[in-house]
C-alpha positions in Angstrom: 40.1 263.2 23.8 38.0 260.5 22.1 38.7 262.0 18.7 42.5 262.0 19.3 42.3 258.4 20.5 40.3 257.4 17.4 42.9 259.1 15.1 45.7 257.3 16.8 44.0 254.0 16.3 43.4 254.7 12.6 47.0 255.7 12.3 48.2 252.6 14.0 46.1 250.3 11.9 47.1 252.0 8.7 50.6 250.7 9.3 49.3 247.1 8.7 49.2 247.2 4.9 48.1 243.6 4.5 47.8 243.7 0.7 51.2 245.3 0.1 52.8 243.0 2.6 51.2 239.9 1.1 52.6 240.9 -2.3 56.0 241.5 -0.8 55.9 238.1 0.8 54.8 236.4 -2.5 57.8 238.0 -4.2 60.2 236.6 -1.5 58.9 233.0 -1.9 58.3 233.2 -5.6 61.2 230.9 -6.4 60.6 228.4 -3.6 58.5 225.3 -4.3 56.6 223.3 -1.7 56.4 219.6 -2.3 54.5 217.2 0.0 56.3 214.2 1.2 54.1 211.2 1.9 54.0 210.1 5.5 56.1 213.0 6.8 55.0 216.3 8.4 56.5 219.4 6.7 57.3 222.5 8.7 58.1 225.7 6.8 60.4 228.0 8.8 60.1 231.7 8.3 62.9 233.7 9.9 62.1 237.3 10.8 65.7 238.3 10.1 65.3 237.4 6.4 62.2 239.6 6.0 62.0 243.4 5.2 62.2 245.5 8.3 58.7 247.0 8.1 57.1 243.5 7.4 59.0 242.0 10.4 57.9 244.8 12.6 54.3 244.3 11.6 54.5 240.6 12.3 55.9 241.3 15.8 53.1 243.7 16.6 50.2 242.0 14.9 51.2 238.3 15.1 47.8 236.5 14.7 46.8 238.3 11.5 50.2 238.2 9.9 50.6 234.5 10.8 47.3 233.8 9.0 48.4 235.9 6.1 51.7 234.0 5.7 49.9 230.7 5.9 47.3 231.8 3.3 50.0 233.1 0.9 52.0 229.9 1.1 48.8 227.8 0.5 47.8 230.0 -2.4 51.3 229.6 -4.0 51.1 225.8 -3.7 47.7 225.6 -5.2 48.7 227.9 -8.1 51.7 225.6 -8.8 49.4 222.6 -9.4 48.2 221.5 -12.8 45.0 223.2 -13.8 42.9 220.0 -13.6 43.9 219.5 -9.9 43.2 223.0 -8.7 39.4 222.7 -8.9 39.2 220.5 -5.8 40.8 223.2 -3.7 39.0 226.3 -5.0 35.7 226.1 -3.1 37.0 225.2 0.3 38.9 227.2 3.0 42.7 227.4 2.6 43.1 225.6 6.0 41.6 222.4 4.6 44.1 222.5 1.7 47.1 223.1 3.9 49.2 220.0 4.4 52.1 221.8 6.0 52.7 223.9 9.1 54.4 227.3 9.4 56.8 228.2 12.2 57.8 231.9 12.5 61.2 232.2 14.2 62.0 235.4 16.0 65.2 237.4 15.6 68.3 236.3 17.6 68.1 239.2 19.9 64.6 238.2 21.1 65.7 234.5 21.5 68.9 235.4 23.4 67.0 237.7 25.9 63.6 236.0 26.7 61.3 237.8 29.0 60.6 236.4 32.5 57.1 234.9 32.7 56.1 237.5 35.3 56.6 240.2 32.7 54.1 238.8 30.2 51.0 240.9 30.6 47.8 241.9 28.9 49.5 244.7 27.1 51.3 242.1 25.0 48.2 240.4 23.6 48.6 239.9 19.9 52.3 240.6 20.0 55.1 238.1 19.3 56.5 237.3 22.7 59.5 235.1 23.8 59.5 234.1 27.5 61.2 231.4 29.6 59.9 229.0 32.2 59.9 225.4 33.5 57.3 222.7 32.4 55.2 221.4 35.2 52.4 219.7 33.3 51.8 218.4 29.8 48.5 216.8 28.8 48.0 213.9 26.4 46.9 214.7 22.8 43.6 216.6 22.8 41.9 216.6 19.4 40.9 220.2 18.5 38.6 221.0 15.7 39.5 224.2 13.8 37.1 223.9 10.9 34.2 221.6 11.0 32.9 220.3 7.6 29.2 219.3 7.3 28.2 217.3 4.3 24.6 217.0 3.0 23.6 213.4 2.3 21.1 214.5 -0.3 23.0 216.8 -2.6 26.6 216.1 -1.4 27.5 219.8 -0.9 29.5 220.9 2.1 29.3 223.6 4.7 32.3 224.9 6.6 32.0 226.2 10.2 34.9 227.9 11.8 35.3 226.8 15.5 36.8 229.7 17.4 36.8 228.6 21.0 35.7 224.9 21.1 32.1 226.0 20.5 30.1 226.1 17.3 26.6 225.9 16.0 25.6 222.9 14.0 23.8 223.8 10.7 20.1 222.8 10.9 19.6 222.5 7.1 21.5 222.5 3.9 21.8 225.9 2.2 22.6 224.6 -1.3 20.3 225.6 -4.2 19.5 221.9 -5.0 18.1 221.3 -1.5 16.2 224.5 -1.5 14.5 223.7 -4.8 13.4 220.2 -3.7 12.6 221.7 -0.3 14.4 219.1 1.8 15.0 219.8 5.5 17.5 217.2 6.4 20.4 218.6 8.4 24.0 217.9 7.1 26.2 215.5 9.0 29.7 216.1 10.3 32.4 214.9 8.0 35.5 214.4 10.2 37.6 213.3 7.2 37.3 216.7 5.5 37.4 218.7 8.8 40.6 220.4 10.1 41.5 218.8 13.4 44.7 219.7 15.2 46.7 217.8 17.7 46.6 220.0 20.8 48.9 219.7 23.8 48.0 221.8 26.9 51.1 222.7 28.8 51.5 224.6 32.1 54.6 226.6 32.4 55.9 227.9 35.7 58.4 230.7 36.1 62.0 229.8 36.8 63.0 229.6 40.4 65.7 232.2 39.9 63.1 234.7 38.7 60.7 234.3 41.6 61.0 237.3 44.0 61.6 236.4 47.6 58.4 235.5 49.4 56.3 235.5 46.2 54.1 232.6 44.9 55.4 231.3 41.5 53.2 232.3 38.6 52.1 229.9 35.8 50.9 230.3 32.2 48.7 227.9 30.2 50.2 227.2 26.8 48.6 225.6 23.8 50.9 223.8 21.4 49.4 222.6 18.1 52.0 220.2 16.7 52.6 216.5 16.2 54.8 214.6 18.5 55.6 217.1 21.3 58.4 215.7 23.4 58.4 218.1 26.3 58.5 216.6 29.8 57.8 218.0 33.2 60.9 219.6 34.7 62.5 220.9 31.4 63.5 224.5 31.2 62.3 226.0 27.9 61.8 229.3 26.2 58.7 229.6 24.1 57.7 232.1 21.5 54.2 232.9 20.2 51.4 235.2 21.1 49.1 235.8 24.1 45.4 235.5 23.2 42.2 236.1 25.3 39.9 233.2 25.6 36.3 233.8 26.9 35.3 231.6 29.8 32.3 229.4 29.1 28.9 230.4 30.6 30.0 233.9 31.6 30.7 237.2 29.8 32.7 238.8 32.7 35.8 236.6 32.7 38.5 236.2 30.0 41.3 233.7 30.4 44.7 234.4 28.7 46.2 231.5 26.9 49.6 231.5 25.2 49.6 230.1 21.7 53.1 228.7 21.2 54.6 229.0 17.8 57.8 227.2 18.8 60.1 226.4 21.6 63.7 225.5 22.4 65.4 224.2 25.5 66.7 226.9 27.8 70.0 225.2 28.7 72.5 223.9 26.2 72.8 220.4 27.7 69.1 219.4 27.0 69.1 221.0 23.6 72.2 219.3 22.4 71.1 215.9 23.9 68.3 215.8 21.3 70.5 215.5 18.3 74.1 215.3 19.3 76.4 212.4 20.3 77.8 212.2 23.7 81.2 213.6 22.7 79.7 216.3 20.6 77.5 217.2 23.5 80.5 217.7 25.9 82.5 219.6 23.2 79.6 222.0 22.4 78.9 222.5 26.1 82.5 223.5 26.6 82.0 226.3 24.1 79.4 227.8 26.3 81.8 228.3 29.2 82.4 231.8 30.3 85.9 233.0 29.6 88.2 232.9 32.6 91.7 232.1 33.6 91.0 228.4 33.7 88.5 228.0 30.9 88.9 229.4 27.4 86.1 228.5 24.9 87.1 227.5 21.4 84.9 226.6 18.5 86.8 223.3 18.0 87.1 222.1 21.6 87.5 218.3 21.8 87.6 216.2 24.9 91.4 215.7 24.7 91.9 219.5 24.8 89.2 219.9 27.5 91.0 217.4 29.8 94.1 219.5 29.7 92.1 222.4 31.1 90.6 220.3 33.9 90.3 222.3 37.1 92.0 220.9 40.3 89.6 219.3 42.8 90.5 221.7 45.5 89.5 224.7 43.3 86.2 223.1 42.6 85.6 222.5 46.3 86.5 226.2 47.0 84.2 227.4 44.3 81.3 225.4 45.6 79.3 227.6 48.1 82.2 229.9 48.8 80.1 231.7 51.5 80.1 228.5 53.6 83.1 228.2 55.8 85.0 224.9 55.7 82.9 221.7 55.1 85.3 220.5 52.4 84.2 216.9 52.6 80.6 217.8 52.5 81.1 220.0 49.5 82.9 217.2 47.7 80.0 214.9 48.5 77.6 217.5 46.9 79.9 217.8 43.8 79.9 214.0 43.4 76.1 214.0 43.7 75.9 216.6 40.9 77.9 214.6 38.4 77.0 211.0 39.6 78.5 207.7 38.4 77.8 205.6 35.4 74.3 204.1 35.0 74.3 200.4 33.9 71.2 199.1 32.1 71.1 195.5 30.8 68.0 193.6 29.7 67.4 192.0 33.1 68.9 194.5 35.5 69.4 198.2 36.1 72.1 199.7 38.4 71.6 203.4 39.1 74.4 205.9 38.8 73.0 208.6 41.1 74.9 209.3 44.3 72.4 210.1 47.1 73.7 212.1 50.1 72.3 212.7 53.5 73.5 215.4 55.9 72.5 215.0 59.5 73.5 217.1 62.5 73.0 220.0 64.8 70.9 223.0 63.7 72.8 226.0 62.3 75.5 224.0 60.5 74.8 225.1 56.9 73.0 222.0 55.9 70.2 223.9 54.1 72.6 226.2 52.5 74.5 223.3 51.0 71.3 221.9 49.6 70.1 225.2 48.1 73.5 225.8 46.4 73.4 222.3 45.0 70.1 223.0 43.4 71.5 226.3 42.0 74.4 224.6 40.3 72.3 221.6 39.0 70.9 222.0 35.5 67.6 220.8 36.9 67.2 221.3 40.7 64.1 221.2 42.9 64.2 222.2 46.6 61.6 220.9 48.9 61.5 221.6 52.7 59.9 219.8 55.6 56.2 219.5 56.0 55.6 221.7 52.9 55.6 218.6 50.8 53.0 215.8 50.5 53.1 212.4 48.8 51.3 213.8 45.8 53.6 216.8 45.7 56.6 214.6 45.7 55.4 212.0 43.2 52.3 212.8 41.0 48.8 214.2 41.2 45.9 213.4 39.0 44.4 216.6 37.6 41.6 217.3 35.1 42.8 218.5 31.7 41.4 222.0 31.2 38.4 222.1 28.9 37.9 218.3 28.9 36.6 215.6 31.2 39.8 213.5 31.1 42.5 213.3 33.7 46.2 213.4 33.3 49.1 213.1 35.7 51.0 216.2 36.9 54.5 215.5 37.9 55.7 216.2 41.4 59.1 217.3 42.7 60.8 214.0 42.1 59.4 213.6 38.6 60.2 217.2 37.6 63.8 216.6 38.9 64.3 213.6 36.5 68.0 213.4 35.6 68.6 216.3 38.0 68.8 216.9 41.7 65.9 216.9 44.3 66.9 218.5 47.6 64.8 217.3 50.5 65.4 219.5 53.5 64.0 218.6 57.0 63.6 215.0 55.8 62.8 213.8 59.3 59.7 216.2 59.4 58.0 214.4 56.5 55.1 212.2 57.3 55.9 208.5 57.0 53.1 208.0 54.5 54.6 210.7 52.3 58.2 209.5 52.9 57.5 206.0 51.4 57.4 207.6 47.9 61.1 208.1 48.1 62.0 204.4 48.4 61.4 203.4 44.8 62.9 206.6 43.5 66.2 206.2 45.3 66.8 202.7 44.2 64.8 202.1 41.0 64.6 205.6 39.6 60.9 205.2 38.8 57.5 206.1 40.4 54.6 203.6 40.0 51.2 205.3 40.3 47.6 204.1 40.0 45.3 207.2 40.2 42.0 208.2 38.5 42.0 205.1 36.3 45.6 205.8 35.2 48.2 203.1 35.8 51.7 204.2 34.8 55.4 204.0 35.7 57.1 207.4 35.4 60.8 208.1 35.2 62.1 209.8 38.4 65.9 209.4 37.9 66.6 212.1 40.4 69.6 212.4 42.7 68.3 212.9 46.3 70.3 215.2 48.5 68.7 215.4 51.9 69.2 217.0 55.3 67.7 216.1 58.7 68.0 217.3 62.3 68.6 215.1 65.3 65.5 213.7 67.1 66.5 215.4 70.3 67.7 218.7 68.7 71.4 217.9 69.7 73.4 215.0 68.3 74.0 212.3 70.8 77.3 210.5 69.9 76.6 207.6 72.3 73.8 206.2 70.2 73.5 205.2 66.6 72.5 207.3 63.6 69.1 205.6 63.3 68.4 206.3 67.0 69.4 209.9 66.6 67.1 210.8 63.7 63.5 210.0 62.9 64.2 208.2 59.7 63.7 204.4 59.1 66.9 202.3 58.7 65.6 201.1 55.3 65.7 204.6 54.0 69.1 205.5 55.5 70.6 202.5 53.8 69.7 203.9 50.4 72.0 206.9 50.8 75.5 206.4 49.5 77.1 209.1 51.7 75.9 210.0 55.2 77.6 212.9 56.9 77.0 213.9 60.5 77.7 217.7 60.9 78.3 218.6 64.6 78.7 222.0 66.2 81.8 221.2 68.3 83.6 223.6 70.6 87.0 224.2 69.1 88.8 227.4 69.8 90.7 227.7 66.5 87.7 226.7 64.4 85.4 229.0 66.3 87.9 231.9 65.7 88.0 231.2 61.9 84.3 230.8 61.7 83.6 234.1 63.5 86.1 235.9 61.2 84.5 234.4 58.2 81.0 235.5 59.3 82.3 239.0 60.1 84.0 239.4 56.8 80.9 238.3 55.0 79.3 241.6 56.0 82.3 243.5 54.8 82.2 241.7 51.4 78.4 241.6 51.2 78.4 242.9 47.6 81.1 240.5 46.4 79.2 237.2 45.7 82.3 235.1 45.3 84.5 236.4 48.1 84.8 234.0 51.0 86.2 236.7 53.3 89.4 234.8 54.1 92.9 235.5 52.9 93.4 231.9 51.7 90.4 231.9 49.5 91.1 235.5 48.2 94.5 234.3 47.0 92.9 231.5 45.1 91.1 232.0 41.8 87.7 230.4 42.1 84.9 229.9 39.5 81.7 231.9 39.4 78.4 230.1 39.6 77.9 230.2 35.8 81.4 228.7 35.2 81.0 226.0 37.8 77.5 225.1 36.4 78.9 224.8 32.9 81.9 222.8 34.2 79.6 220.4 36.0 77.5 220.0 32.9 80.6 218.9 30.9 81.7 216.5 33.6 78.3 215.0 34.0 78.2 214.1 30.3 81.3 212.0 30.5 81.3 208.2 31.1 84.7 207.1 32.6 85.5 203.4 32.3 87.0 201.2 35.1 90.3 199.6 34.1 90.7 195.9 34.6 93.5 196.3 37.1 91.2 198.3 39.4 88.7 195.6 39.7 90.9 193.7 42.1 91.2 196.9 44.2 87.5 197.1 44.5 87.1 193.4 45.4 90.0 193.3 47.9 88.9 196.4 49.8 85.3 195.2 49.9 86.4 191.8 51.3 88.6 193.5 53.9 85.7 195.8 55.0 83.5 192.8 55.4 86.0 191.2 57.7 86.8 194.3 59.8 83.3 195.9 60.0 79.8 194.6 60.5 76.9 194.9 58.1 78.9 195.9 55.1 76.5 195.2 52.2 77.0 195.3 48.4 75.5 198.8 48.5 78.7 200.0 50.1 80.7 198.5 47.2 78.4 200.2 44.7 78.8 203.5 46.6 82.6 203.2 46.3 82.5 202.6 42.6 80.0 205.4 41.9 82.0 208.0 44.0 85.3 207.0 42.3 83.6 207.5 38.9 82.3 210.8 40.0 85.8 212.0 41.0 87.1 210.9 37.6 84.4 212.9 36.0 85.4 216.0 38.0 88.9 215.5 36.5 87.3 215.3 33.0 88.9 211.9 32.6 87.7 209.0 30.6 89.0 206.3 33.0 89.0 205.8 36.8 92.5 205.9 38.4 93.7 204.3 41.6 93.9 207.8 43.1 90.2 208.2 42.4 89.4 205.0 44.3 91.6 206.2 47.2 89.8 209.6 47.4 86.4 207.8 47.3 87.4 205.6 50.2 88.8 208.7 52.1 85.4 210.5 51.6 83.5 207.5 52.9 85.9 207.2 55.8 85.4 210.8 56.6 81.6 210.4 56.5 81.9 207.4 58.8 84.2 209.2 61.2 81.9 212.2 61.4 79.4 210.1 63.3 82.0 208.9 65.8 80.7 205.4 65.3 81.8 202.6 63.1 79.8 201.1 60.3 78.2 199.0 63.0 76.7 202.1 64.6 75.5 203.6 61.3 73.6 200.5 60.3 72.1 199.3 63.6 70.0 196.2 63.4 68.1 194.5 66.2 70.5 192.3 68.2 73.7 193.8 66.6 75.0 194.9 70.1 74.6 191.4 71.4 76.4 189.8 68.4 79.3 192.3 68.9 79.5 191.5 72.6 79.5 187.8 71.8 82.4 188.4 69.4 84.4 190.4 72.0 84.0 187.8 74.7 84.9 184.8 72.4 87.9 186.8 71.1 89.2 187.5 74.6 88.9 183.9 75.7 90.5 182.7 72.5 93.6 184.8 73.2 94.1 183.2 76.6 95.2 179.5 76.9 94.2 179.3 80.6 90.7 180.0 82.0 89.8 183.5 83.1 87.8 184.6 86.1 84.7 186.7 85.8 86.1 190.0 87.0 89.1 189.8 84.6 86.9 188.9 81.7 84.5 191.7 82.5 87.3 194.2 82.8 88.8 193.2 79.4 85.4 193.4 77.8 84.7 196.9 79.1 87.9 198.1 77.5 86.3 197.1 74.1 83.4 199.6 74.8 81.0 196.8 75.9 78.5 197.9 78.6 77.8 195.8 81.7 74.3 194.9 80.5 75.6 193.7 77.2 78.4 191.7 78.8 76.1 189.9 81.3 73.5 189.0 78.6 76.2 187.9 76.1 78.0 185.8 78.7 74.8 184.1 79.8 73.8 183.4 76.2 77.2 181.8 75.3 77.1 179.6 78.4 73.5 178.4 77.5 74.7 177.6 74.0 77.5 175.6 75.4 80.2 177.8 73.7 81.8 178.6 77.0 82.4 176.2 79.9 82.8 177.0 83.6 85.7 175.2 85.3 85.6 173.9 88.9 87.2 177.0 90.2 84.4 179.2 88.6 86.5 180.4 85.7 85.6 180.6 82.0 87.1 179.2 78.9 86.1 178.2 75.4 84.9 174.7 74.7 
């Protein structure tokens, strides 16, 4: 058995014909010349598809050795191209010290198009070229890493080179040159950092994608080392990386070995973030359209432009039907989620910043599909994070200070709101969060930033996340007789930061109950059809799949519709009218109307907001207000607001009557305006004390 295994190993290693492959690679690059450019880092891209089949196969199976071979061959070719008088300075030192460029080996298209799940990367792949996908949760600051340490003798000027394999090396105790041995000097050489090879190392932690985590399993992570200048990765970005898995011995023990992934390169997993690096806004939308899956509504074309794309805009009712088709009804709530996904236009001027995110809050009875709406919203979002109840802390929502592996320094690890930057963060069971942890959301929802001061690090991080939250009533069942703030355990200051607030109630309605029960029953019949809603109306309508809807939302989000001049008067007049008719209408209500109308225009793939968009936005806000069965006054209750309303009702009744009114008649008329007895008596006494109402000789009341 041992002899057979040894023969197999010899046979396997005999395939790696390093000398022949080095000669073959020299022949391939013989005509190419490398020229250093002052002040600019040079990256040489080697594509496996352009190499001979046997050489590409050996690179994929023995990546570390062949990567070093390719680097040495390129360095050797550059040195040989120099004039003879310049070659001498490079002959007596390692190739790594002569190398002024970096090499990036790019896998074949088949490997890039089908990355492995992070969970599939195992020890059997050590030394192989691997491509896997994941989401960035942490990236360190630049860590200087010494690859080759150069020690120079101060007596004779000779150099000694020490290769640093795993951050540990032995310092030479004496110079080994012939000159120093003849004069018998025992001075130790000193470290020459200028002639040493020092890399810029970024330590990145990659977590497997939410869609790849099995139910009930803990997400797995991978430590990745990236040796490159100016890495721009951020927590929350979905990437696919290629490189090799290498074992790293643990310090002070011989029993443990950590696996670290040495990244050769990476690219963004979704097209939106990749195109955003180098494309203009219109090019981004056009290229994103090309990634759409072919369907009856969407046909990708290599020359898609926005004008062509708008002609293929999907009707709003089809988008609503395609959003969470397993959830029965809830059209207004689904439209609110769609608006949150695309958002409005962000305005940034030197002295002010107005957010474009549309925050939504769903409150109501248990079992009304609030959590299902939040989870589907995260599924459709390019970057979506779902957090539930007491499972989150303040550090988990914002940032945590952690020690950088292998160093004594600290760095900030982004929480859910930081990872969801320019995406969606769904906060389920918002009322169950501790108040100390909930305060972290205030700055995020209005300013889009998180200010932290931890472990000696003071920073302001971007957290431009759209917050979509859900909460249950304080007393389990919604009480329509009291305000929203009294029904839920959420401060009024936090409620006011939500643009849309829907109250979802489980009402008894015979027809609706029948439709819902049929829908639930048909879900079991169509359990294997993901996009069947189980109703005849939805079956007769062509709806989008998740992939199609996600791509459509990506295109719509990239647009920036403008507001025509004639619509400005509409915004102003409706806002003034609301201020007269309702209490406690603030400028935030005006901003919410503008954002939602812009979001509806984006869903139409339009470059301008229309009057119909404004009307639909106001209808959506009216539906949200009606869902609570209270006016704006009840949604934004402030101390003393009931008293001021009772004052207004009493003065209005007396103002409509020329003659004085007796107490019983005035009380009866006030009760018709939904004023309680206690509120009436307190308001009447207050108005009399202020002298606004006078009492006649026959004990009747009239305005002064």
